[in-house]
C-alpha positions as CSV (number, residue, x, y, z in Angstrom):
1,M,0.0,0.0,-0.1
2,A,1.4,3.4,-0.9
3,R,2.5,5.7,2.0
4,I,1.2,9.0,2.7
5,R,3.2,11.6,0.8
6,L,5.6,14.0,2.6
7,G,4.1,17.3,3.0
8,S,0.4,16.0,3.0
9,L,-2.2,17.6,5.4
10,I,-3.5,15.1,7.9
11,Q,-5.9,14.9,10.8
12,E,-5.8,12.8,14.0
13,G,-8.8,13.3,16.3
14,G,-9.2,17.1,16.4
15,R,-5.6,17.8,15.6
16,S,-4.3,18.9,12.2
17,G,-0.7,18.7,11.0
18,T,1.7,18.0,8.2
19,V,3.7,14.7,7.4
20,V,7.4,15.6,7.5
21,A,9.2,12.1,7.4
22,H,8.7,8.4,6.9
23,R,9.8,6.0,9.6
24,P,10.0,2.0,9.6
25,G,7.2,0.0,11.1
26,G,4.4,2.1,9.6
27,M,5.2,5.1,11.6
28,V,5.6,8.7,10.3
29,D,6.8,12.0,11.8
30,V,4.1,14.6,12.0
31,R,4.4,18.3,12.8
32,F,1.0,19.3,14.3
33,D,-0.2,22.9,14.2
34,D,-0.9,23.3,18.0
35,V,2.7,22.4,19.2
36,T,6.3,23.4,17.9
37,W,7.9,20.0,18.0
38,I,7.5,16.8,15.8
39,E,5.6,13.7,17.1
40,R,5.7,10.2,15.9
41,R,2.3,8.4,14.9
42,P,1.1,5.3,13.3
43,E,0.3,6.0,9.7
44,K,-2.9,3.9,9.9
45,N,-4.5,6.3,12.6
46,L,-4.0,9.3,10.4
47,M,-6.6,10.6,8.1
48,R,-5.9,12.9,5.1
49,R,-7.4,16.2,5.5
50,N,-8.4,16.3,1.8
51,P,-8.6,12.6,1.1
52,A,-10.3,13.0,-2.3
53,P,-9.3,15.5,-4.9
54,D,-11.7,18.0,-6.4
55,Y,-13.8,16.2,-9.0
56,Y,-16.9,16.7,-11.0
57,D,-19.1,13.7,-11.8
58,P,-21.7,14.4,-14.7
59,A,-24.0,11.5,-13.5
60,L,-24.9,13.6,-10.3
61,E,-26.2,16.6,-12.2
62,Q,-29.9,15.7,-11.1
63,W,-28.8,15.8,-7.5
64,R,-26.7,19.1,-8.0
65,R,-29.8,20.9,-9.5
66,Q,-31.8,19.8,-6.4
67,V,-29.1,21.3,-4.0
68,L,-29.2,24.5,-5.9
69,A,-33.0,24.7,-5.8
70,I,-33.0,24.0,-2.1
71,F,-30.2,26.5,-1.5
72,K,-32.2,29.3,-3.2
73,S,-35.4,28.6,-1.2
74,E,-33.4,28.6,2.0
75,M,-32.0,32.0,1.1
76,K,-35.3,33.4,0.5
77,R,-36.3,32.3,3.9
78,G,-33.5,34.5,5.5
79,S,-30.8,31.9,6.1
80,T,-27.2,32.8,6.0
81,P,-25.3,31.6,2.8
82,E,-23.2,29.2,5.0
83,Q,-26.3,27.8,6.7
84,A,-28.3,27.6,3.6
85,K,-25.5,25.6,2.0
86,K,-25.3,23.1,4.9
87,D,-29.1,22.6,4.8
88,A,-29.2,22.2,1.0
89,F,-26.7,19.2,1.2
90,R,-28.6,17.7,4.0
91,I,-32.1,17.9,2.4
92,A,-31.0,17.1,-1.2
93,G,-29.7,13.7,-0.2
94,G,-33.1,12.6,1.1
95,V,-34.7,13.9,-1.9
96,G,-32.5,12.0,-4.1
97,H,-33.2,8.8,-2.2
98,K,-37.0,9.4,-2.2
99,Y,-37.3,9.7,-5.9
100,G,-34.7,7.1,-6.7
101,W,-31.9,9.2,-8.2
102,L,-29.5,8.1,-5.6
103,K,-28.8,4.6,-4.0
104,K,-29.9,4.3,-0.5
105,G,-27.4,5.6,2.0
106,T,-25.0,6.8,-0.7
107,L,-24.5,9.6,-3.1
108,Q,-24.1,7.0,-6.1
109,P,-26.5,7.7,-8.8
110,T,-29.0,5.1,-9.8
111,A,-29.7,4.2,-13.6
112,R,-32.7,6.7,-13.2
113,G,-30.4,9.3,-11.8
114,R,-28.0,9.0,-14.7
115,R,-30.7,9.2,-17.4
116,G,-32.0,12.4,-15.6
117,A,-28.6,13.8,-15.4
118,K,-28.0,13.2,-19.1
119,Q,-31.1,15.1,-20.0
120,K,-30.2,18.0,-17.5
121,L,-26.8,18.4,-19.3
122,K,-28.5,18.7,-22.6
123,T,-30.4,21.8,-21.8
124,A,-29.5,25.3,-23.0
125,D,-28.6,26.6,-19.5
126,A,-26.3,23.7,-18.6
127,R,-23.1,25.7,-18.5
128,K,-24.9,28.6,-16.6
129,K,-25.9,26.0,-13.9
130,R,-22.4,24.6,-13.7
131,Q,-21.1,28.1,-12.9
132,E,-23.8,28.4,-10.4
133,W,-22.8,25.3,-8.7
134,E,-19.1,26.3,-8.5
135,R,-20.0,29.6,-7.1
136,F,-22.2,27.8,-4.6
137,L,-19.3,25.5,-3.6
138,A,-17.0,28.4,-3.1
139,I,-19.2,29.8,-0.2
140,G,-17.3,29.4,3.0
141,R,-14.4,27.3,1.5
142,K,-11.3,27.6,3.6
143,S,-9.0,27.1,0.8
144,G,-10.2,30.1,-1.2
145,T,-12.7,31.0,-3.9
146,Y,-11.1,28.8,-6.8
147,R,-10.4,25.1,-7.1
148,I,-8.8,23.0,-9.8
149,V,-10.9,20.3,-11.2
150,P,-9.3,17.6,-13.4
151,E,-11.7,16.4,-16.1
152,R,-11.3,13.8,-18.8
153,H,-11.8,15.1,-22.4
154,G,-11.3,12.2,-24.8
155,S,-7.6,11.3,-24.5
156,E,-6.7,14.4,-22.6
157,T,-6.8,15.6,-19.0
158,W,-8.0,19.1,-18.6
159,F,-7.3,21.0,-15.4
160,I,-10.2,23.5,-15.1
161,V,-10.1,26.6,-12.7
162,Q,-13.5,27.0,-11.3
163,P,-15.5,29.2,-11.0
164,G,-14.5,30.6,-14.5
165,G,-14.0,27.6,-16.6
166,K,-10.4,28.5,-17.7
167,Y,-8.7,25.2,-18.5
168,F,-5.1,24.0,-18.9
169,K,-3.9,20.8,-20.6
170,G,-0.9,18.9,-21.6
171,K,2.3,18.4,-19.7
172,G,2.5,20.9,-16.8
173,G,-1.2,21.7,-16.9
174,M,-1.8,21.4,-13.2
175,R,1.3,23.6,-12.5
176,R,0.0,26.2,-14.9
177,A,-3.5,26.1,-13.4
178,K,-2.1,26.6,-9.9
179,D,0.0,29.6,-11.3
180,Y,-3.1,31.1,-12.6
181,V,-4.9,30.6,-9.4
182,A,-2.2,32.3,-7.6
183,A,-2.2,35.2,-9.9
184,L,-5.9,35.6,-9.4
185,I,-5.4,35.6,-5.7
186,E,-2.6,38.1,-6.0
187,E,-4.7,40.4,-8.1
188,Q,-7.5,40.4,-5.5
189,V,-5.2,40.9,-2.4
190,H,-2.8,43.6,-3.6
191,G,-5.1,45.5,-5.9
192,N,-3.8,47.6,-8.8
193,P,-0.3,48.4,-9.6
194,R,1.3,51.8,-9.1
195,D,1.6,52.7,-12.7
196,T,-1.8,54.2,-13.6
197,R,-1.3,53.8,-17.2
198,R,-1.5,50.1,-16.9
199,L,-4.8,50.3,-15.0
200,S,-6.6,51.0,-18.3
201,E,-5.9,49.7,-21.9
202,R,-7.2,53.2,-23.1
203,G,-4.4,55.0,-21.3
204,A,-4.1,57.3,-18.2
205,G,-6.7,59.7,-19.3
206,A,-9.3,57.0,-19.2
207,Y,-8.2,55.8,-15.8
208,R,-9.0,59.0,-14.4
209,Q,-12.6,58.5,-15.2
210,L,-12.7,55.2,-13.3
211,G,-12.5,56.7,-9.9
212,S,-16.2,57.7,-10.0
213,L,-17.5,54.3,-10.7
214,P,-19.2,52.1,-8.1
215,K,-16.9,49.8,-6.1
216,T,-18.7,46.7,-7.5
217,A,-17.6,47.8,-10.9
218,R,-14.1,48.9,-10.0
219,D,-13.4,45.6,-8.5
220,L,-14.2,43.7,-11.6
221,L,-12.3,45.9,-14.1
222,P,-9.0,43.7,-13.9
223,D,-11.3,40.7,-14.7
224,A,-12.8,42.4,-17.6
225,R,-9.3,43.4,-19.0
226,A,-8.1,39.9,-18.5
227,L,-11.0,38.4,-20.3
228,G,-10.4,40.9,-23.2
229,R,-6.7,40.0,-23.3
230,K,-7.6,36.1,-23.4
231,R,-10.3,36.8,-26.1
232,G,-7.7,38.8,-28.2
233,G,-5.1,36.1,-27.9
234,L,-7.6,33.5,-29.0
235,A,-8.8,35.6,-32.1
236,K,-5.1,36.1,-33.2
237,K,-4.5,32.3,-33.0
238,L,-7.8,31.8,-35.1
239,L,-6.7,34.1,-37.7
240,A,-3.4,32.4,-38.0
241,V,-5.1,29.0,-38.9
242,P,-4.9,28.4,-42.6
243,P,-8.5,28.5,-44.4
244,S,-8.0,24.9,-45.4
245,K,-10.7,22.2,-45.3
246,K,-8.2,19.7,-43.9
247,Q,-9.5,17.9,-40.8
248,K,-6.8,19.2,-38.5
249,F,-7.5,22.8,-39.5
250,Q,-11.2,22.4,-39.0
251,I,-10.5,21.0,-35.6
252,Q,-8.3,23.9,-34.7
253,R,-10.9,26.4,-35.8
254,A,-13.7,24.8,-34.1
255,R,-11.7,24.6,-30.8
256,L,-10.7,28.2,-31.0
257,T,-14.2,29.4,-31.8
258,R,-15.6,27.4,-28.9
259,Q,-13.1,29.0,-26.5
260,I,-14.0,32.5,-27.7
261,E,-17.6,31.8,-27.1
262,N,-16.8,30.7,-23.7
263,V,-14.9,34.0,-23.1
264,D,-17.9,36.0,-24.3
265,E,-20.2,34.1,-22.0
266,D,-18.0,34.7,-19.0
267,F,-17.8,38.4,-19.8
268,R,-21.6,38.5,-20.1
269,A,-21.8,36.9,-16.7
270,L,-19.4,39.4,-15.3
271,L,-21.8,42.3,-16.6
272,R,-24.9,40.6,-15.0
273,K,-22.9,40.4,-11.7
274,V,-22.1,44.2,-11.9
275,S,-25.6,44.9,-12.7
276,Y,-27.0,42.8,-9.8
277,G,-24.5,44.3,-7.3
278,I,-25.2,48.0,-8.1
279,G,-28.9,47.7,-7.7
280,E,-31.7,50.0,-9.0
281,D,-29.5,53.0,-9.9
282,E,-30.0,52.7,-13.6
283,R,-27.5,55.5,-14.4
284,A,-24.7,54.0,-12.5
285,V,-25.5,50.6,-14.0
286,R,-25.4,51.9,-17.5
287,R,-22.1,53.9,-16.9
288,S,-20.4,50.8,-15.4
289,L,-21.4,48.4,-18.1
290,T,-20.3,50.8,-20.8
291,T,-16.9,51.3,-19.0
292,L,-16.4,47.5,-18.6
293,H,-17.3,46.9,-22.2
294,L,-14.9,49.5,-23.4
295,E,-12.1,48.1,-21.3
296,F,-12.9,44.7,-22.5
297,V,-12.8,45.7,-26.2
298,A,-9.5,47.8,-25.8
299,A,-7.9,44.8,-24.2
300,N,-9.1,42.5,-27.0
301,N,-7.9,44.8,-29.7
302,K,-4.5,45.3,-28.1
303,A,-4.0,41.6,-27.7
304,S,-5.2,40.6,-31.2
305,G,-3.2,43.4,-32.9
306,Q,-6.1,45.1,-34.3
307,S,-5.8,48.8,-35.0
308,R,-8.2,51.2,-33.1
309,L,-8.9,53.2,-36.3
310,N,-11.8,52.6,-38.4
311,P,-10.5,50.3,-41.4
312,R,-12.0,52.7,-44.0
313,R,-10.6,55.8,-42.3
314,K,-7.2,54.2,-41.9
315,R,-7.1,53.3,-45.5
316,T,-7.9,57.0,-46.4
317,K,-5.6,58.6,-43.8
318,D,-3.0,59.6,-46.4
319,I,-5.7,61.2,-48.6
320,Y,-6.8,63.4,-45.7
321,K,-3.2,64.5,-45.2
322,A,-2.9,65.5,-48.9
323,G,-5.9,67.8,-48.4
324,E,-8.0,65.7,-50.9
325,T,-11.5,64.6,-50.2
326,P,-11.6,60.7,-50.2
327,R,-14.1,59.3,-52.6
328,F,-14.1,55.6,-51.4
329,L,-15.4,56.1,-47.8
330,D,-18.4,53.9,-48.4
331,A,-16.3,51.0,-49.7
332,R,-15.7,48.2,-47.2
333,S,-12.1,47.2,-46.6
334,G,-11.1,43.6,-46.9
335,S,-12.5,40.8,-49.1
336,R,-14.7,39.1,-46.8
337,P,-18.5,40.0,-46.9
338,P,-20.0,41.5,-43.7
339,E,-21.4,38.8,-41.2
340,M,-25.1,38.3,-41.1
341,A,-26.7,38.6,-37.6
342,P,-28.9,35.8,-36.6
343,F,-32.6,36.7,-37.4
344,L,-36.1,35.3,-37.1
345,A,-38.4,35.9,-39.9
346,R,-41.7,34.8,-41.2
347,S,-43.3,34.2,-44.7
348,R,-45.9,32.4,-46.6
349,E,-46.3,31.3,-50.2
350,E,-49.7,32.8,-50.7
351,R,-52.7,34.4,-49.2
352,G,-54.7,32.2,-46.8
353,K,-51.8,29.8,-46.1
354,R,-50.1,29.2,-42.8
355,W,-47.2,31.2,-41.7
356,T,-43.6,29.7,-41.7
357,Y,-41.1,31.0,-39.2
358,T,-37.5,30.7,-40.1
359,F,-34.5,31.2,-37.9
360,A,-31.1,31.5,-39.6
361,W,-27.5,32.4,-38.7
362,E,-24.1,32.7,-40.4
363,G,-21.0,31.0,-39.2
364,R,-20.3,28.2,-36.7
365,S,-22.1,28.4,-33.1
366,R,-22.3,25.8,-30.3
367,K,-24.8,27.8,-28.4
368,I,-27.7,28.3,-31.1
369,P,-27.9,24.6,-32.1
370,R,-28.0,23.7,-28.4
371,I,-31.0,26.2,-27.8
372,L,-32.8,25.0,-30.9
373,K,-32.4,21.4,-29.7
374,A,-33.8,22.5,-26.3
375,A,-36.7,24.3,-27.9
376,N,-37.6,21.1,-30.1
377,E,-37.5,18.9,-27.1
378,Q,-40.3,20.8,-25.4
379,E,-43.8,19.2,-25.7
380,G,-47.1,20.9,-26.5
381,Y,-45.7,23.7,-28.9
382,G,-46.8,22.3,-32.3
383,A,-44.6,21.5,-35.3
384,R,-40.9,21.3,-34.4
385,F,-38.0,23.3,-36.2
386,R,-36.7,21.4,-39.2
387,K,-33.6,22.2,-41.2
388,V,-34.0,24.0,-44.5
389,R,-31.7,22.2,-46.9
390,N,-31.8,24.7,-49.6
391,V,-30.2,27.5,-47.7
392,T,-26.5,27.6,-48.2
393,N,-23.6,29.7,-48.9
394,V,-22.4,27.5,-51.8
395,V,-22.8,28.8,-55.3
396,W,-23.4,26.0,-58.0
397,K,-23.7,26.1,-61.8
398,E,-26.2,23.7,-63.1
399,H,-26.0,21.9,-66.4
400,P,-29.6,20.6,-67.0
401,Y,-28.9,18.2,-70.0
402,A,-25.6,16.8,-68.9
403,N,-27.2,13.4,-67.6
404,V,-29.1,12.6,-70.9
405,G,-26.6,10.4,-72.4
406,R,-25.3,9.0,-69.1
407,Y,-28.1,6.7,-68.2
408,G,-29.9,4.0,-70.2
409,L,-32.1,0.8,-69.9
410,V,-30.7,-2.7,-69.8
411,Q,-32.8,-5.7,-69.8
412,V,-31.4,-8.2,-67.3
413,S,-33.6,-11.3,-68.4
414,K,-36.2,-12.0,-70.8
415,R,-38.3,-14.7,-69.1
416,P,-39.4,-13.1,-66.9
417,S,-38.9,-9.7,-68.3
418,V,-36.6,-7.7,-65.9
419,W,-35.4,-4.1,-66.5
420,R,-32.9,-1.9,-64.8
421,V,-31.4,1.6,-65.1
422,Y,-27.7,1.4,-66.2
423,D,-24.9,4.0,-65.5
424,N,-22.7,4.4,-68.5
425,E,-19.9,6.3,-66.7
426,K,-19.7,4.0,-63.5
427,K,-20.5,0.9,-65.5
428,Q,-23.0,-0.5,-63.1
429,T,-26.8,-0.9,-62.6
430,L,-28.8,1.5,-60.5
431,G,-32.1,1.8,-58.5
432,G,-34.6,-1.0,-58.2
433,I,-35.7,-3.9,-60.3
434,Y,-38.5,-3.5,-62.5
435,S,-40.5,-6.6,-63.8
436,G,-44.0,-7.7,-64.5
437,P,-46.5,-6.3,-67.0
438,T,-45.6,-2.8,-66.4
439,G,-42.0,-3.4,-65.7
440,K,-40.6,-1.6,-68.8
441,R,-42.8,1.4,-68.4
442,D,-41.8,1.7,-64.8
443,A,-38.2,1.5,-65.8
444,E,-38.6,4.3,-68.4
445,K,-40.1,6.6,-65.8
446,A,-37.2,6.0,-63.5
447,L,-34.8,6.6,-66.5
448,A,-36.6,9.9,-67.2
449,R,-36.2,10.9,-63.5
450,R,-32.4,10.2,-63.7
451,Q,-31.9,12.1,-66.9
452,A,-33.9,15.1,-65.6
453,R,-31.5,15.7,-62.7
454,A,-29.3,18.6,-63.3
455,K,-25.5,18.2,-62.9
456,K,-24.1,20.6,-60.5
457,E,-20.7,22.3,-60.8
458,F,-19.1,24.1,-57.7
459,V,-18.4,27.7,-58.3
460,E,-17.4,29.5,-55.1
461,L,-18.4,29.9,-51.4
462,V,-19.8,33.2,-50.4
463,G,-19.1,34.1,-46.8
464,D,-19.4,31.7,-43.9
465,R,-21.8,28.8,-43.7
466,I,-25.4,29.7,-43.5
467,T,-27.8,27.5,-41.4
468,A,-31.6,27.8,-41.4
469,F,-34.4,26.0,-39.4
470,S,-38.1,26.5,-40.0
471,T,-41.5,25.7,-38.5
472,T,-45.1,26.5,-38.9
473,S,-45.9,26.7,-35.2
474,E,-46.1,30.3,-33.9
475,S,-46.0,29.1,-30.2
476,R,-42.7,27.2,-30.8
477,A,-41.2,30.2,-32.6
478,R,-42.1,32.3,-29.5
479,L,-40.5,29.8,-27.3
480,L,-37.3,29.9,-29.3
481,Q,-37.2,33.7,-29.0
482,E,-37.7,33.6,-25.3
483,M,-34.9,31.0,-24.9
484,L,-32.6,33.0,-27.1
485,V,-33.2,36.3,-25.1
486,Q,-32.6,34.3,-21.8
487,E,-29.4,33.0,-23.2
488,N,-28.2,36.6,-24.3
489,V,-28.0,35.7,-27.9
490,N,-28.1,38.9,-30.1
491,F,-30.5,38.3,-33.0
492,D,-33.0,40.3,-35.1
493,V,-36.7,39.8,-35.5
494,K,-37.8,40.8,-39.0
495,F,-41.6,41.3,-38.0
496,K,-43.8,42.4,-35.3
497,W,-45.7,39.7,-33.3
498,G,-48.7,42.0,-32.7
499,S,-49.2,42.6,-36.3
500,I,-49.9,38.9,-37.2
501,P,-53.3,38.8,-39.0
502,K,-56.0,36.1,-38.7
503,R,-55.9,33.3,-41.2
504,L,-58.1,34.5,-44.1
505,A,-60.8,32.1,-45.5
506,P,-60.5,31.5,-49.4
507,K,-62.8,33.7,-51.3
508,P,-65.9,32.0,-52.7
509,K,-65.6,31.3,-56.4
510,K,-68.0,33.3,-58.8
511,P,-70.3,31.3,-61.1
512,K,-68.8,31.2,-64.7
513,G,-72.0,31.4,-66.5
514,G,-75.8,30.9,-66.3
515,D,-78.5,32.9,-64.6
516,P,-77.0,34.6,-61.5
517,F,-80.4,34.3,-59.7
518,A,-80.8,30.6,-60.4
519,G,-79.6,29.5,-56.9
520,L,-81.7,32.1,-55.2
521,L,-84.9,31.0,-57.1
522,A,-84.1,27.3,-56.2
523,A,-83.9,28.2,-52.6
524,V,-87.3,30.1,-52.7
525,D,-88.9,27.2,-54.4
526,K,-87.6,24.8,-51.8
527,R,-88.9,27.1,-48.9
528,I,-92.3,27.3,-50.6
529,G,-92.5,23.6,-51.2
530,E,-91.8,23.1,-47.4
531,G,-94.6,25.3,-46.4
532,I,-92.5,28.0,-44.9
533,F,-94.0,30.9,-46.8
């Protein structure tokens, strides 16, 4: 059995200490905190102060959500955070045993608990709930606000600093994570450096404006700058990845894009924290959020190497110096088209038909597909969103008669008569087998369908990939809008919900000919025959 490491924190009864030496016969030397000398103790009687490292078990997500819900309810009743945390742990275990999420007398999840945890982790607010859990664990923690959680991702082990979610991997990942935590603690303890020009990426003049901000916003300025520098570094790495379709480059772009989205989410969480901390003073909240955003953008631009000047103004700067009026101020710089913001639109083919609600976005995103999936999983909202296949950024050139001579008919056997479609280029038969009295006629129809297909030739890609989903259910479209707003996704709505007209009934058809009073006279004759008049 492996022995306790030197330097490990141990506990014996009510005494705490540190292991300083190994001795024969299962004995160790311990320096206890309450005395100045060293005492020898049996190793089997000692208990590690932190016997298990920090970990995160996804299968316990159902139990964690229950703990958070109980904690919030206890806080509303007026309990202190420490007492509410203790009561939440105490009550949530019994709830998990009652409903079958946990095995009796343990915190091990049952099969039902694992299924529930899997569903919880698929929701759109899973990452937000994870950060709430980490902040909840940090309440009253003696080792500090932050902890390092090793998690397995494929064949790699990531050392994630929580709360926050910054991760380190590879050789020396734990060491770099500890250095990062130490830097965070150093920044919190010692505050800002003496050189005021370093306090703001926008210069010392901008720093002089920071003194009038509320304390909550001033305390989070270093975090906003750190997030901006992190995002700028990731953006610089993303631009350095070649625009190739090779798998390794696609993986690099996807990984960097995911990291940038995580940084943006952390910054939005920081803004929400400032808004909640200041309170109902709208003017102070607005000024604080604007300042934090400016510091974040300035740090991002400086780290990514972007110029602070407008690209169009920078391109025409020399023309201004020469005293000439620039004639190309409305021209966009660069070759890439402008990015299309996500939008929700509605349309219908003709009057009287149902509305079709379409949500589309450009580029790659992990958050939007997750929100769409969560919206589709909700029951009772009508038709679900389905992907629109003909919306793409690929430009094709069609050749409508290219397949006329490519396909033909071949008779496989005469008795019985069996026909099939034959591909002259690939030298193989295609499709089904056509036999019987109508076999040849069916084969000719299949051949005509094959020949009618237009051959497509790739031309170019315009901008980033465009993805679109549509539904005919107004209630599901409204649900998607609410979920996007809840997750702070910026998007445009191309219509007004209040202006939705009622479905119009089709107009009655006019008689093409004959006596226009024939129907009226027939109705009168019928009423007379029934003795109504």
